[in-house]
N, C-alpha and C positions, 0 to 999 in steps of 0.2 A: 847592727852587726849581730850575727847569730853565732855565738861560740859553740860550735857543734859538739865538742867533747869536754869543754872546759867547765869547771865547777869551782867551789871554794877551796878544793884541795889540789887540783891539778889543772894544767893548761893544755890546750890543743895546739897544733902546729901554727895556726894563724896567730893566736895570742902570743905564743912564745916568740915568733918572728917579730910581731909588733913591738914587744917590749925591747928586743934587741935594736930595732929600728929607731925607736924614740930616744935611746941612749946616745945615739950619734947626733951630729949636727943635722938638723932638718932644713932643707932648703925649700923656699916657696918659689915655685916655677915662674909665676907671673909678677914677681916683685923682687926687690933686693932684700926683702925681709928674711931673716934667719931665726929659727926657733932653737934656742940653745939650752934653756933651763926649764925642764919639765919636772913637776913634782909627782903627783898622784895620777895614775891612769885609771879612768873609769870606763868600763865597756858596758854599754846599755843595749838592751834588746828591744826592738820595736814591738815584739809580741811577748806576752807574759809566759809563754812556753818556748822551749826549743828542743830540737831533735838533731841527731847526727846527720840525717839526710833531709835537706830542706823540702824535697818533694813529698815528704811524709808529714810535714807540719800541719797542713789542712786536715788530714785524717786524725791527728792527735787533738787538734782543736775540737773537731766534731765529737770525738770520744769523750773529752772532758765535758763538753756541753751536754752530752747525753747523760753523763754521770751526775753532774752538779746542776744542770739546767742553764738555759740561755742567760737568765737574769744574773745568776752568780758569776758566770763567765764574763759577762759584760762588766761586772764590778771589778773583776781581776784586770780587765783591760784598762778601766778607768784608773785603778790603783797604779798600774804600770806607767800610764801616762803622767800621773801625778809625781811619781818618783823621778821620771825623766825631766819633767818641768822643774822640779825643785833642784835637781842636780845642775841643770843648765843655769838656773837663776842664782844659785848660791855657791856653787862649788866648781865653776868652770872658767878657765882662762883661755882655752882654745877648744874648738869643737870641730871634729872631723866626722863628716857624714860618710857612711860606708855600708848601707843596708842592701844594695843591689836590687835587682828586679824581683817581682813577685815569684815565689816558688811555683814550680809546676803544680797543677791541680788547685791553685788558689786564684780566685777572681782578682783581677787587677783593681777593681773598685773596692774590694774588702781590704786589700793591701794598702791602697791609698787612704782608706778611712782611718787606718792606724797612723799613717805618716802625717796627714794633714794637721792634726792637733799638735804634733811635735814641731812641725815647721812653723806653726803659729807661735808657739812658745819661743822658738829660736829667733824669729823675726822681731820679737819684742825686747830682745836684749842687745847689748853692744858687744857681745862675745864675737871675736873673729871666727869666721866659718871657713872650713877648708874641705876639699875632697882630695882623694888620691889622684895624682897625675901618673898615668901609666904609659906604657909603650903603645897603647891603643890610640888610633888617630883622633878619637873623640873622647872628651873628658867624661861625659855621662853615657849611660847605656842607651840602647835604641829606644827604651821606654822612658828616657830622661830621668833616670835614677842614678845616684852616686854608685860607683863600682864597689862591689863587695870585695874585701881584701883577700878572702880565701882563694879566689880565682885569679888573683893578680900578685901573689906573694913576691915573686922575683922580677916582676915587670915594673915595679913602682920607681918612678924617677924623683918624686918629691910630692909636696903638697901644692894645691892650687887654691888660691884665695877666691871665694865666691860670696854670693849674697842670696837672699830669699826675697822674691818679689811679693807684692801685695796679694797676688793670686797663688802664692805658695809654690812658685816654680823656682828651681835652683838656677841662678844666673851665673854663667861663667864668663 
């Protein structure tokens, strides 16, 4: 998830909506399961940078690489993945995947290179995994990614329990 305007001080529309949403009873569409008691909400970003307009993300990554170098930027990516892995392993009761398709101007292979290690970490846990079930007829995007919440704020019906295959595909 890419909190486009959220930071330590303020929230953006999607984060504000999500907080309101999780305070209510959350239904799981493909089971009788209900999620009623949530404690802390952690929102993690697939990339170590974020921008208000996702189509500008690749340009910002390129700019940072130009300033600090490819090797240092790769270390930022590795650190980001470690933070995500540790959060999943030590501080997660439920996990909702919601990163969406690659932003415009970003190669799908680069986007997937950031997601694959995260999916590997998720697959190695027993944490229940969900995606947002929306009014859209398919659960995943056309590129088989979980839907990003910002484009679906008022279309969400609930959560859908899913799993991760050995080949890192999201199975619905």
